[in-house]
N, C-alpha and C positions, 0 to 999 in steps of 0.2 A: 639343592646346595646345602652343605653342613658349614659352620665355622668352628673350629676346635681353639679352645681358650684355656688357658692355666687361671687357677682359683685366684691368684695374686693380681693379675690383669684384671679379672672380673670384678674383685672387690674394688680396684682402682674405679672403674666404669661405674658401678654401682654408687661408690660413695660420690663422685662428681655429680650424677645425674639427680640424686636426691638430696644434694646439699642445700638446695632453696625449693621454694614453692612456686618457681616458674619453671619455663621448659630450658633444659640445659643440652648442649650439645657436645659431642667427642666424635673422634674418629680413631678407628682401629687401623693399622697398618698390616697386611696379612699377604703371606705366599700361597699361591696355587700348589698344593700338595697332594692334587688328585682330581679326576676329571671334573669333580663337582665338590671338591674339598677346600676351603681355605683354612689357613692356621696363622692365628693372629699372634704378633710377635712385640707389637710396640703401640703405643696409645698416645693420641695429642688430646688434651681436654681443653676444649675451647674457653678462652676466659671471657667474663662478661663484656670487658672492654671491646672484644674483637665482635660482639653482637650489636646490629645497628637497631635491632627491635627484642625486647625480652620481657614475656608476660607469661600468665600462666597457661595461655592458650596459643602461643606462637613465638617462636626465636627466629632471629633472621641473621646469618653470617656477614659480616662486610665482604665486599668484593675483594679486598685485599688479603684478608685472612683466607677466604677460599684459593686465591691464587698461590699464596704461601703453603697449605696445606697439600694441593696438588702437586706442586714444585718438590716438597719433602719426599711424596711419594714416588715423583719421577727419579729423582736423584738416588733413592732406595731401590729402585726397580721392585717397588712393592705396589700391592693392589689397596684401594680404600673400602672400607666398609664405615659408612655413616651410622650412627647412634645417638638418639635423643630420646628426652621423657616427655611424658603426658601426666605432669603432676595431677592428683585428684581421681585418676581412673583406678577405680577400684579392683574391677576384674572386665575382662573382654578387651584389652587393648588392641587397638588398630590406627592405620595410619588416616589422619585427617584429609579433607579436601584440599586444603592448603598444601599439606605434604605432598600429596599427588601431584598438584600443580607443579610445584618445584621440581619433582622428579623428572617431568616431562622435557623441562629444560637442562637440567643438571647432569643428568646420566648420559645423553648424548655427548656433552661436554667432556666429561670424564672419558668415555670411550677414545673422543678424538685426542685429548691432550695426554693420556697415558698409553695410547696404543694399545689398548686391552679390552676385552669383549666380556669382563666382568666386573660386576659391582652389586653390593649388598647393603641395605639399610634395615635397622632394627630401631622399634620403638617400644620403649618400657612404660609401663602403666605402674602402680604402686605394688601388685602382686603378680603379674604376667608380662609377657612381651608379643608382638608380633613383628614379621619380617618378610621382606621381598628379595629377590634378586634377579637379576638381569643378566641373561647368558645369550650372547651373540646379537640380541636384539635389544637396543638401548630405548625401545619405546615399551614393549610389552613384557612386563616383569612374569616371572615364573615362581611356582611355590617354594618356600623356603622349608626345609624339612626339619633342622634341628640346630640348635646350639649346644656343643658339647663342652662341659665344664670339667678337667679333669676326668674325664671318662663317664662323667654323668649326662645322660641325654635328656634336654629340657625341649619340648617341642612348643612352637608357637601358638597363638591363637588361632591362626587363620582367618581371622575376621575379614581383612582386606581382599584376601583372594576369592572368599566366598561371595564379598561385595561385588568384585569383577565378575565373577560367573553370573551372578543375578542379573547385573547389568546387561551382558551378553544375552543371556537368555530374553530379557525384556525388549531389547533392541530388535531381536529376530522375533518376538511374538507379536510386537506392536509395529514391524516394519511398514506394513499397508496403511496403519492409521498415521504415523509418522510422517509417511507420503503427503498426508493432508494436513496434518496440525503442525508438522516439525516436532523436533526434539524438545524444545522449550514447552510446547504446548500439551506433548505427552507426559511431561514431568510435572506439569502443572495439575493434569488430571490425577496422577499417581498421589499428589500432595494433600488435595483438596479433601474435606471432610464433611460428610453429610448427615444429616438427619432424615430418615424416612418414618414419616408418621401416618402409619397403616401400611401394612405389608400384606395385604389382601389381593383381590384381583387386579387392581391398578398397581397396586406397590409392588406386587411380584414380577412384574414386567420392568418396574424401575429397578429393583435390585439386580436383575437378571442382566439388563442392559449397561447399568454402571459397573457390575463386576467385569463384563466381558470388555468393557471400554478401558479398564485399568484404575478405578477407584478402589481405595485400599482402607478408608479408613470410615466406619459407619456406627450410627446409633439407630438402632432398628426398635420402632415403637408399636406395639401392638398388643393388646390385652386379650385376644382372641384366640380359640384354638381353631385347628382345621376340622371341618366336617365335611361330609360326602358332597353336600350340595356346591361346596366351595370347587370341587375338582374338575369342574368345566372351564376353569379359567385360572386358577392357582397353578401358574405354569412352572413353579418350582417345587411342588408337592406331589405325591403319589397317594395310594390306598395305606401305603405303610406310615403315612404320617399322621392318618386320623387318629384327632385326640390330642396331638402336640401342639404346644404354642406356635404360632405362625412364625412370631418373631424368632424362635430357636430354629425352625425350619429354614427359614431365609439365611440365618446366619450359617447353617451347616452348607448350605448351596453355595455362598459367597466362598467359604473355605475350600469347596471343591475347585472352583474357578481362581481363586487367589489363596493360596495357602498361607502367605503372610501377612494377610489381611488385618487389620486390629478393628474388633467388632464389640460393641457394648449392645448386650440385650436387655430390652427395658420391656418387660411384660406388663404392662400399664396402659392406662389411657393417655392419649396426648395431652390431655389437661389433668397432668399429675407433676408433683415436685421433680421425679426424676426426668421426665421429658422437657420440662422447662429447663432444668440444669442441662439436659443433653444440648439443646437448642443455643444456650449461652457458650458453648465450647465449640460449636460446628462452624463450617465456613458458610454452609448454604443448607436451606430446609425442603424437603419436598413433602406437602400435604397430599395425601391420598385418602381422605377421610369421608364419611357417608352422610354427614351432618353439617349444617350449617353453623351450629354451636361451637363445634372446635375448629371450624374454619375461623371464624371470628376471634377467638382465643389465639389461633397461631398467629393470624395477621396482627394482631395488636403486639403480641411478644416479639415477633419478628421486626416489627417495625420500631418498637421501643428499643430493640437491641442492635439495630441495623444490619439485620442479617437478611440476605435475600431469599425471598420466599416463593416457590414454585407451586402453584395450588392446580392440582389438575380433577377434573371430573367427567365422567360420562352421564348421559341423558337418554332416555327413551320416552320423551312427553308423550306420544299418543301413537297409536298402530301405523305402520308405515314410516315413522320419523325417528332417525336415532343420530346421535352424535355425541358432542361434549366440546369442552373448552378448557385452554390451559391460560393460566393468570401468573405473569411473572412480576412480583412486587419488589420493588427495590433498586429499580435500575431508572427511576424518575418519569415513569411512563403511564402511571395509574396502578389501582390494587380493587381487590374484590369488591370494596365498598364502594368506591366513585364510579365502578363500571357497573353497579346495580347487580351484582352476581351474588347477593346475601339476601334470603328471604327472612325478612326480621320476625314475622311470627313464627318461623320455624327455629330462628335463635331463641326467640322469648319462649317457646315452648319447651327448648333443650334444657334450657337453666330455671325451668319453673319446678316447684315443688311439687309431689304428687297430689295434693289437694289443690294447688292453682291449677293443674292440668284438668281435674274434673271440673272445676269451676268454668274454667274456659270452654270445656265441652258442652256444658250446659247453655252458655251464652252465645255459642257460636255453631251451636247444633253439628258438631263434628260427628261423622259416623266412626263411632268406636271400634266396629269391627275393621276397618280401615288401618286403623292405627299400629305402625310397626311393620306394615305389609312390606315385603321385599319387591322391586320392579324387576325388570328383566335385567341380565347381566351377562356379557357373553366375551368370548377371550379376543375376538379379533378387534371388538370396540376399545376395550382396555389396552390392547397392544397399539393400536393407533394413536391414542391420545398419549400413552406414556412414551412412544417414539418421538411424538412431537415435542413432549416436555423435555426429553432426554437432548433432544437435538439442539433446543435453546439452552440448556445447561452447559453444554459442550462449547457452543459458540462463545458463550460467557466465559468460561474457564479459558479455553484456549486462546480467544482473541481472533477467532476465525473470522467473525463478524460480529456487529452489534446484534445482542438477542432481541428478538420481537417479543413485546410485552403481553400480546393478547393474540390468541388464535382460537378460532371456532371452527369445528370440524362439522359438517353437513353431511353425514352420511347417506342420506337417501338422494342427495344431489351430488354426491363424490365430490365435494370441495373443501377446500381450507381457506378461510378468509381471517383478514385482519382488520383492526380499525385503528382511527387516530386515538391519541391520548385523552381522555376526557379534559375538562376545564380544572385548573388549579383551584385549590382551595380545599381539598381533601384533609381530613383531621389525620387520618391515618398514615397515607403515604407522603403527605406535605408535612403537616406539623409534628407527628410524631417521629418521623424518619429524619427530620431535620434538626431535632431536638427543641423547636420551639415549644412542645408541649411535653410533658412527662406523662408517661401511660401508668397504669396499674393493672398489668394483666395478671398478676398475682392474685387479685380479686376473684379470679374464675376459678381459682382452686377451692375457694369456699363455697362456690354454688353447687348445687345439687343438680346432676343431670341424669 
């Protein structure tokens, strides 16, 4: 649909819409002069006295004013074109959710009252505009092609139609998930923001599953590069990624699955100012790190900021035994500390200076040849634990059920178990989380590891 309007009438429209720093409303009266062409001939400028609500973000016309305007159009046998402003919108004007909700009621009413099957609406920002048209169907709008002012063609931004198209694609893409979580649950997945601390073997599985589930806001934290030994379990990378930062590879993977995802790459340790800042901005944190030192720092930081924290780890303690565990802190059911999942000697060693480590080696007789050795790590074990973690994340975000706070996978037995919550009195998940105690996680930034 196109609307033709002369410059004098357009000046009156613009003068009314921009006269105040609040939303203003006007109606054009138009004739159908072609199959999808309207020509505006008159205008009604809605005064503030006929608005029941007027602010920078919303304007609402009284029922009496609406009825009067519709009667004016009916008496003249003319069509209506609604026009309103969004003051302060510099670029990329588009209709707001409240605008769209109003159209769902108002456009069918117009079709019925005026006995016509055409309606259009325009919204003007400070420098551009968007528009929608309804042709034959009062529920489903169609694209609006142009506003023509004295022969000069001005195209709309198309922001709203593109958003409709995106929503349709999403509804089709996630239809099988919506059948399980409901529309609101899927919306929540799309709105949540996550920090993934460590995007190696475990973290790459978390990245993969969250991207396919529909998460679109990420902070990816990892200071390591891809090497060939990673490729047996780094499920988002290939030989072509050797030498690249793992966080960058993860970001590229997410964009292939979710082109409109918001991704912040943090090629640093989880114990860094950038990583701590990311945690402060996110909704929930995944910890997929290899050492209990960073785990403790993330635990204290998340509890201090009241950010739910899902820590995931695999374990191959002895030949023939393999598994892992997931701990979900922040839902009132215990944490890594009170569940005794932190090795304090490993924590101490991580934050020790090189001199302190040498002294510890002398005192405790540590086999220096074993220091820094890597244990077994396989793709299916990482995948199993990542899936357990993402399952509990999803139940938490969507409200499908209450998330389980602690799961242990015993691979050699083929079972997953959970336990009751530990006794109250934990410094981290009770005192810090509740605000009774004030943490100081920033001190870890000054410790050497």
